C-alpha positions in Angstrom: 0.4 -12.2 16.0 2.8 -11.5 13.1 2.1 -9.7 10.0 3.4 -9.4 6.5 2.8 -6.5 4.2 2.4 -7.5 0.5 2.5 -5.6 -2.8 0.4 -7.2 -5.6 1.2 -6.1 -9.1 -2.4 -6.7 -10.2 -5.5 -4.7 -9.1 -8.1 -6.8 -7.4 -11.7 -6.2 -7.6 -14.1 -7.2 -4.7 -14.8 -10.6 -6.2 -11.2 -11.5 -6.7 -10.2 -10.2 -3.2 -12.9 -12.4 -1.7 -11.7 -15.6 -3.5 -8.1 -14.8 -2.5 -9.1 -14.0 1.1 -10.9 -17.3 1.3 -8.0 -19.1 -0.1 -5.6 -17.4 2.4 -7.8 -18.0 5.4 -7.9 -21.7 4.7 -4.2 -21.8 5.1 -2.8 -23.0 8.4 -1.7 -20.2 10.8 -3.4 -17.4 8.7 -5.6 -15.4 10.9 -6.9 -12.4 9.0 -6.4 -10.6 5.6 -6.7 -6.8 5.2 -7.1 -5.0 2.0 -7.7 -1.2 1.6 -9.5 -0.3 -1.6 -7.8 3.1 -1.6 -4.5 1.2 -1.8 -5.5 -1.6 -4.3 -2.0 -3.1 -4.6 -1.3 -3.5 -0.9 -2.4 -6.3 1.4 -1.8 -7.1 5.1 -1.8 -10.7 6.2 -1.9 -11.6 10.0 -0.7 -15.0 11.0 0.4 -17.1 14.0 4.1 -17.3 14.3 5.3 -20.1 12.1 8.4 -20.0 9.9 6.8 -21.1 6.5 3.8 -18.9 6.5 5.1 -16.0 4.4 6.4 -18.2 1.7 3.2 -20.3 1.7 1.1 -17.1 1.4 3.2 -16.1 -1.6 2.5 -19.5 -3.1 -1.2 -19.4 -2.6 -1.4 -15.9 -4.2 0.8 -17.2 -7.2 -1.6 -20.1 -7.6 -4.3 -17.5 -8.0 -2.4 -15.9 -10.9 -1.1 -12.9 -8.9 2.5 -11.5 -8.7 3.0 -10.5 -5.1 6.1 -9.3 -3.2 6.7 -9.1 0.5 7.5 -5.4 1.3 7.5 -5.6 5.1 6.8 -7.9 7.9 
């Protein structure tokens, strides 16, 4: 399982996170999404190895009106 650590410029509430999580989990190869409310700008996405997943995750988040950056993987 691979992971990417993302920084989101926006602060997500529970509702916004649940919408984003559902969108990400419907993406091929994405297996789980972790969000810690004490670090509201950080998110961890777990995925099966596939070369396009990190860029696709960014695209899904941008479609939700967010401004993410990959900070680790």
